[in-house]
C-alpha positions in Angstrom: 27.0 -10.6 29.0 27.9 -11.7 25.7 27.1 -9.4 22.8 25.4 -12.5 20.8 23.3 -13.1 23.7 22.1 -9.5 23.8 21.4 -9.8 20.1 19.4 -13.0 20.2 17.0 -11.1 22.7 16.4 -8.3 20.4 13.4 -8.7 18.0 12.6 -6.0 15.5 9.5 -7.7 14.3 8.4 -8.1 10.1 9.2 -5.2 8.2 6.1 -6.5 6.1 2.8 -5.5 8.0 0.9 -8.3 6.7 3.0 -10.6 8.6 3.7 -8.8 11.5 1.6 -9.9 14.2 2.6 -7.3 17.0 2.4 -4.4 14.4 0.2 -2.8 17.1 2.5 -2.6 20.1 5.1 -0.3 18.5 2.9 1.4 15.8 3.6 5.5 15.2 0.9 7.6 15.4 1.8 9.9 12.6 -0.1 12.9 11.2 -1.6 10.7 8.4 -3.1 8.4 10.9 -4.5 11.0 13.1 -6.1 12.7 9.3 -7.7 9.3 8.8 -8.9 8.8 12.2 -10.6 12.5 12.3 -12.2 11.8 8.9 -10.5 14.2 7.0 -9.0 11.6 4.6 -10.2 9.1 2.5 -7.8 8.2 0.4 -4.2 7.5 1.4 -1.5 7.3 -0.9 1.9 5.9 -0.5 5.1 4.1 -2.1 5.8 0.9 -1.5 6.7 -0.2 1.9 5.5 3.6 3.5 3.1 1.8 5.5 -0.5 1.8 3.9 -1.4 -1.8 5.3 0.0 -0.8 8.4 -2.2 1.9 8.7 -5.1 -0.2 7.8 -4.3 -2.9 10.0 -3.8 -0.7 13.2 -7.0 1.0 12.4 -9.0 -2.0 12.0 -7.8 -3.5 15.5 -8.1 -0.1 17.3 -11.0 1.6 16.2 -13.1 0.5 18.7 -10.9 2.3 21.1 -10.5 5.2 19.7 -13.1 7.9 20.8 -13.2 9.4 17.3 -14.7 6.5 16.0 -17.1 5.8 18.7 -20.1 5.3 16.1 -18.1 3.9 13.2 -17.9 0.3 11.8 -15.1 -0.7 9.4 -15.8 -3.5 7.1 -12.5 -4.6 5.2 -13.6 -4.9 1.4 -11.0 -6.9 0.3 -9.6 -10.5 1.6 -6.4 -10.0 3.6 -4.5 -12.9 2.5 -4.1 -15.0 -1.0 -5.1 -13.8 -4.3 -7.4 -10.6 -4.1 -10.8 -11.6 -4.8 -10.9 -8.7 -7.2 -9.1 -10.7 -9.8 -12.1 -12.6 -10.5 -12.8 -9.3 -12.5 -10.3 -10.4 -15.0 -12.0 -13.9 -15.7 -15.0 -12.5 -17.3 -15.4 -9.9 -20.2 -13.9 -6.5 -20.2 -16.6 -3.9 -19.3 -16.8 -0.3 -19.9 -15.6 1.8 -17.1 -19.6 3.0 -16.6 -20.3 -0.7 -16.0 -17.3 -1.4 -13.8 -19.0 1.4 -11.8 -22.2 -0.4 -11.4 -20.0 -3.5 -10.3 -18.5 -1.7 -7.4 -21.5 0.0 -6.4 -23.2 -3.5 -6.4 -20.6 -4.9 -4.4 -20.4 -2.2 -1.8 -24.5 -2.3 -1.6 -24.4 -6.0 -0.9 -21.0 -6.1 1.2 -22.6 -3.5 3.6 -26.1 -4.8 3.1 -25.9 -7.8 4.1 -23.5 -7.1 7.1 -26.2 -4.9 8.7 -29.2 -7.3 7.9 -27.2 -10.0 9.8 -26.2 -8.3 12.5 -29.9 -6.9 13.3 -31.3 -10.1 12.9 -34.8 -9.1 11.8 -36.6 -6.7 9.5 -38.0 -4.5 12.2 -38.3 -1.3 10.2 -39.7 -0.4 6.6 -36.3 0.5 5.5 -34.8 -2.7 6.5 -37.6 -4.4 4.6 -36.7 -2.5 1.7 -32.8 -3.2 1.9 -33.7 -6.9 2.2 -36.3 -6.8 -0.9 -33.9 -4.9 -2.6 -30.9 -7.3 -2.3 -33.0 -10.2 -3.0 -34.5 -9.0 -6.2 -31.0 -8.3 -7.7 -29.9 -11.7 -6.6 -27.3 -10.5 -4.1 -28.7 -11.3 -0.7 -26.6 -13.7 1.1 -26.2 -15.0 4.7 -22.2 -15.1 4.4 -21.3 -11.4 4.5 -17.5 -11.7 3.9 -15.8 -10.0 1.2 -14.8 -12.9 -0.6 -18.3 -14.8 -0.6 -20.2 -11.4 -1.5 -17.7 -10.4 -4.2 -17.8 -13.8 -5.9 -21.6 -13.9 -5.8 -21.8 -10.9 -7.8 -19.3 -11.8 -10.2 -21.1 -15.1 -10.7 -23.9 -13.2 -11.5 -22.6 -10.8 -13.8 -21.0 -13.8 -15.6 -24.4 -15.3 -16.2 -25.8 -12.6 -17.4 -23.5 -12.0 -20.0 -23.9 -15.5 -21.1 -27.4 -16.8 -20.6 -27.7 -20.6 -22.1 -30.9 -18.9 -24.1 -32.9 -15.9 -24.2 -35.9 -14.3 -25.6 -35.0 -10.8 -24.9 -31.3 -8.9 -24.6 -29.8 -8.5 -21.3 -26.8 -6.1 -20.4 -25.2 -5.2 -17.0 -26.4 -1.6 -17.3 -24.1 1.8 -16.3 -27.5 3.4 -14.9 -28.3 0.8 -12.2 -27.6 -2.4 -10.6 -27.5 -5.7 -12.7 -31.2 -6.2 -14.5 -32.9 -9.6 -15.0 -35.4 -9.5 -17.7 -38.0 -11.8 -19.4 -37.3 -15.4 -20.0 -33.7 -15.8 -19.6 -32.3 -19.0 -18.9 -28.5 -19.2 -17.0 -27.7 -22.7 -17.2 -27.8 -24.1 -13.3 -29.9 -20.8 -12.6 -33.6 -20.8 -12.6 -35.3 -19.4 -15.7 -36.5 -15.6 -14.8 -39.9 -15.1 -16.6 -40.9 -11.8 -14.6 -39.2 -8.6 -16.1 -37.8 -6.7 -13.2 -37.7 -2.8 -13.1 -34.1 -1.5 -13.1 -32.9 -0.9 -9.4 -31.0 2.7 -9.7 -28.1 2.9 -7.3 -29.2 6.3 -5.9 -32.3 4.8 -4.4 -30.5 1.8 -3.3 -28.1 3.4 -1.3 -30.6 6.2 -0.1 -32.1 3.1 1.4 -29.0 1.6 3.3 -28.0 5.0 4.4 -31.7 5.6 6.0 -30.8 2.2 7.5 -27.4 2.9 9.3 -28.8 6.4 10.2 -31.7 4.4 12.1 -29.0 2.6 13.9 -26.9 5.4 14.5 -23.9 3.8 12.8 -21.5 5.1 10.2 -19.7 2.4 8.0 -16.5 2.7 6.6 -15.7 0.5 4.0 -11.8 -0.1 3.7 -9.9 -1.2 0.3 -6.4 -2.3 0.7 -4.0 -4.1 -1.7 -5.4 -2.2 -4.4 -2.0 -2.5 -6.5 -2.5 -6.4 -6.3 -6.3 -6.2 -7.6 -5.9 -6.8 -11.0 -2.4 -8.2 -11.2 -2.4 -9.8 -14.6 -5.2 -8.2 -15.9 -3.8 -4.8 -17.4 -6.8 -4.3 -19.7 -8.8 -4.5 -16.8 -6.8 -2.5 -14.1 -7.0 1.3 -15.3 -11.0 1.4 -16.2 -11.9 -0.6 -13.4 -9.7 1.4 -10.8 -11.1 4.5 -12.4 -14.6 3.2 -12.2 -13.5 2.6 -8.0 -12.7 6.8 -7.7 -15.7 7.4 -9.6 -17.8 5.5 -7.5 -16.0 6.8 -4.3 -17.2 10.5 -5.4 -20.8 9.3 -6.2 -20.9 8.0 -2.9 -19.8 11.1 -1.0 -23.5 12.0 -0.8 -24.7 9.6 1.7 -23.4 10.3 5.4 -23.3 7.1 7.0 -21.4 5.2 4.6 -17.7 6.3 3.6 -14.8 4.5 1.4 -11.5 4.6 2.5 -9.0 3.5 -0.1 -5.4 2.7 0.4 -3.6 3.1 -2.8 0.0 3.2 -4.4 1.2 6.5 -5.5 2.2 5.5 -8.8 -0.9 3.4 -9.3 -3.0 6.5 -8.3 -1.2 8.8 -11.2 -1.5 5.9 -13.9 -5.3 5.9 -13.0 -6.0 9.4 -13.5 -3.4 9.8 -16.4 -5.0 11.4 -19.0 -7.4 13.5 -16.9 -10.2 12.5 -14.2 -13.2 14.9 -13.9 -13.6 16.3 -10.3 -10.1 15.0 -9.5 -10.0 18.1 -7.3 -12.7 16.3 -5.2 -10.7 13.5 -5.3 -7.4 15.0 -4.0 -9.3 17.0 -1.5 -9.7 14.0 1.0 -6.7 12.3 -0.3 -3.3 12.5 1.7 0.2 11.0 1.0 2.0 9.7 3.5 5.3 11.1 4.6 7.7 10.1 7.2 10.1 12.7 8.7 13.0 11.5 10.3 11.9 11.7 14.1 9.0 9.5 13.2 11.3 6.9 11.7 13.6 6.9 14.6 10.6 6.5 16.9 9.4 3.7 14.7 12.6 2.0 14.9 13.2 2.3 18.8 9.7 1.5 19.4 10.7 -2.0 18.1 14.0 -2.4 20.1 11.9 -1.7 23.2 9.2 -4.2 22.4 10.9 -6.8 24.8 10.2 -4.6 28.2 13.8 -6.6 29.4 15.9 -5.7 26.6 17.0 -2.5 27.4 17.3 -2.8 31.0 19.3 -5.7 30.4 22.3 -3.5 29.3 22.5 -2.0 32.9 22.1 1.6 31.9 19.6 3.9 31.4 18.2 4.7 28.1 14.7 6.9 27.8 15.2 8.8 24.8 15.0 7.5 21.5 18.7 8.6 20.7 19.7 6.8 24.1 18.3 3.3 22.3 19.7 4.0 19.1 23.2 4.8 20.4 22.9 1.2 22.5 22.7 -0.7 19.1 24.6 1.4 16.9 28.0 2.7 16.4 28.5 6.6 16.1 29.7 6.5 12.7 29.7 3.9 10.0 33.0 5.5 8.3 35.4 7.3 10.4 36.1 10.8 10.0 35.4 14.4 11.1 33.6 15.1 7.2 31.8 11.7 7.3 28.3 11.5 8.5 26.8 10.0 11.9 25.3 6.7 11.8 21.8 8.0 11.5 22.4 10.2 8.7 24.3 7.5 6.8 21.1 5.1 7.2 18.6 7.8 6.0 20.9 8.4 3.0 20.9 4.9 2.0 17.3 4.0 2.5 16.1 6.8 0.1 15.2 6.4 -3.4 15.9 9.3 -5.8 12.8 10.7 -5.0 13.6 11.1 -1.6 11.5 8.7 -0.2 12.4 6.7 2.8 10.1 3.8 3.5 10.1 2.4 6.9 10.3 -1.0 5.3 13.8 -0.2 4.5 14.8 1.2 7.9 13.7 -1.8 9.5 15.2 -4.4 7.0 18.4 -2.7 7.2 18.5 -2.9 11.1 17.5 -6.3 10.9 20.1 -7.2 8.6 22.6 -5.6 10.5 21.5 -7.7 13.3 21.9 -10.8 11.4 25.3 -9.7 10.2 26.6 -9.3 13.6 25.4 -12.3 15.1 27.2 -14.1 12.3 30.5 -12.0 13.5 29.6 -12.7 17.1 29.5 -16.7 16.8 33.0 -16.6 15.0 34.4 -14.1 17.7 32.1 -13.8 20.8 32.6 -10.3 22.7 31.9 -9.3 26.4 29.3 -6.4 26.2 30.9 -3.4 27.5 29.1 -0.5 28.6 29.5 2.3 26.1 30.1 0.2 23.2 27.4 -0.6 20.6 26.1 -3.7 19.4 26.4 -3.5 15.8 29.7 -2.7 14.1 30.0 -0.8 11.5 31.1 -3.7 9.1 27.7 -5.4 9.7 26.1 -2.2 8.5 27.7 -2.0 5.4 26.9 -5.9 4.9 23.3 -4.8 5.4 23.1 -2.4 2.8 24.4 -4.5 0.5 21.9 -7.3 1.4 19.1 -4.2 1.2 20.2 -3.0 -2.0 20.3 -6.7 -3.5 16.6 -6.9 -2.1 15.1 -3.8 -3.4 16.9 -3.9 -6.7 14.8 -7.1 -7.3 11.7 -6.9 -5.2 11.0 -3.1 -5.8 12.9 -1.6 -8.5 12.9 -4.2 -11.1 9.6 -5.6 -10.2 8.0 -2.3 -10.6 10.0 -1.0 -13.7 8.0 -3.2 -15.9 9.1 -2.0 -19.7 11.8 0.3 -18.0 13.7 -2.6 -16.6 15.9 -3.3 -19.7 16.9 0.9 -19.2 17.7 0.0 -15.7 20.0 -2.7 -16.5 21.9 -0.6 -18.6 23.4 1.2 -15.4 24.7 -2.3 -14.0 28.5 -2.3 -13.6 28.7 1.4 -14.4 29.4 4.7 -12.4 26.6 6.4 -9.9 26.7 9.7 -11.6 26.2 11.0 -15.0 26.0 14.0 -17.0 23.7 14.5 -20.3 26.3 13.3 -22.6 27.4 10.2 -20.9 23.5 9.3 -20.2 22.4 9.9 -23.8 25.5 7.5 -24.8 24.3 4.7 -22.1 20.6 5.1 -23.2 21.6 5.2 -26.7 19.8 8.5 -27.4 20.9 11.8 -28.1 21.6 14.6 -26.1 18.5 16.8 -26.8 16.5 13.8 -26.0 18.0 12.7 -22.7 15.9 14.6 -20.4 13.1 13.4 -21.9 14.2 9.6 -21.8 15.2 9.6 -18.5 12.0 11.5 -16.9 10.2 7.9 -16.3 13.5 6.7 -14.6 13.4 9.6 -12.4 9.6 9.3 -11.6 10.2 5.5 -10.6 13.2 6.9 -7.9 15.9 5.1 -9.8 17.6 8.4 -11.0 17.9 11.6 -8.9 18.4 15.0 -11.2 20.5 17.5 -9.2 21.6 20.2 -11.4 23.2 18.9 -14.5 23.8 15.7 -13.0 22.2 12.4 -12.8 22.6 10.0 -9.7 21.7 6.8 -9.1 20.8 6.7 -5.2 23.0 4.3 -2.9 19.7 2.3 -2.2 20.3 0.5 -5.5 24.1 0.9 -6.2 25.2 -2.7 -4.5 22.2 -4.2 -6.4 23.6 -3.4 -9.5 27.3 -3.1 -8.7 27.5 0.2 -9.3 30.4 1.9 -8.0 31.0 5.5 -6.3 32.2 8.2 -8.8 31.2 10.1 -12.2 30.9 8.6 -15.6 32.6 11.7 -17.0 35.5 13.5 -16.3 35.3 16.6 -13.8 37.5 18.9 -11.6 35.0 18.9 -9.3 35.2 16.0 -6.6 31.9 13.9 -6.1 30.2 14.5 -2.9 28.1 11.9 -1.8 27.3 12.7 1.9 
């Protein structure tokens, strides 16, 4: 059998969870996933590409099969494709943090309340009647309980409240309760409101909703993903709105049958709580950062290799362990020599950023790009497969790293660097290792200032501080044409592996 025929059979899936229809079949149940399912965790934080959306997707698809979630229903609070519905908050006036808290609470009450009223199909209990009356009174009762419709209805209502066509009395989106309609207000196409309505306090409204869920014996998890995209383009809205979301999370902890589950980027979480956040310890007590150890990463890759039940048997060998499967595809070493690393260690060192984060997305993309490079090589010079020889040759892995580095510099590093991007660009075409003197010259600051100026680049994962040396991780070197070696003179040789 030709190597190129075997490579054509290999399907490693998509590295982006949103576009991977077969994610469930090779998902690795990590400690983070198990803690989430057991209810020990409400906030999952991770860097880009570490699997937040994958966790959500598998949780959503499999929760009815999991014994721990027998009496749990999961309701997505975002639209899975297209512009996040929350961006509509950027199209109205900027509110206070307290008012955004009211918006979030109104949304969650409406989302879960309308879902519940639709599935029960009637008002058989006093609690259900009260829930129906509450949503109707604040103008948020809807027969369409989808996240997009519910949130759009809420934003339209708030926009009308903030911009009435005429009014005999004032009106505001209160911070103490739900949006309030008062006497003689006309809202353009909306009807005039003649009767003053009392404030609906969120504690009372959620107590009613919680009682309805308790009557049914159902706990609802409201899951929010894509929060890093929620207010893209609206920086003045993002921080107060997401701080309000965390405040809402804390306020809803008292209700046993309603839980928020937040999937958030670590850098965004740090930005939101920067400068202090009351009761942050309560938030962190239910927060878990996504961590991938090497065994989990290898299992993830090898599960994808095994996805086609006929692929491994077509080699004519018995490969049962992850190491066996890995060695079918990859050579023992990329660079030959007694002091050079084995291929797995080589890959681990090159998919990591300066903070030691090794996103599964980087590993999958590296493997896929190596497969593509090897397929091109086989088209030029086809080989017969021989037992004991790897499908993918060292040169294909080197070419894959170059392409991965180009991609991550553009779609992750520079995309997330924002105002730091010009500083990153100063490293282009230079050396990988700097001391305080060369780094100060590069960044045009004094040696005394260099650590403070470099700190944001270290937090970004672009620089790694090792003793008195600052290194650019291998992940970003090819993409910026940065070469191995020191930018300063030293008698000590560089050690990269």
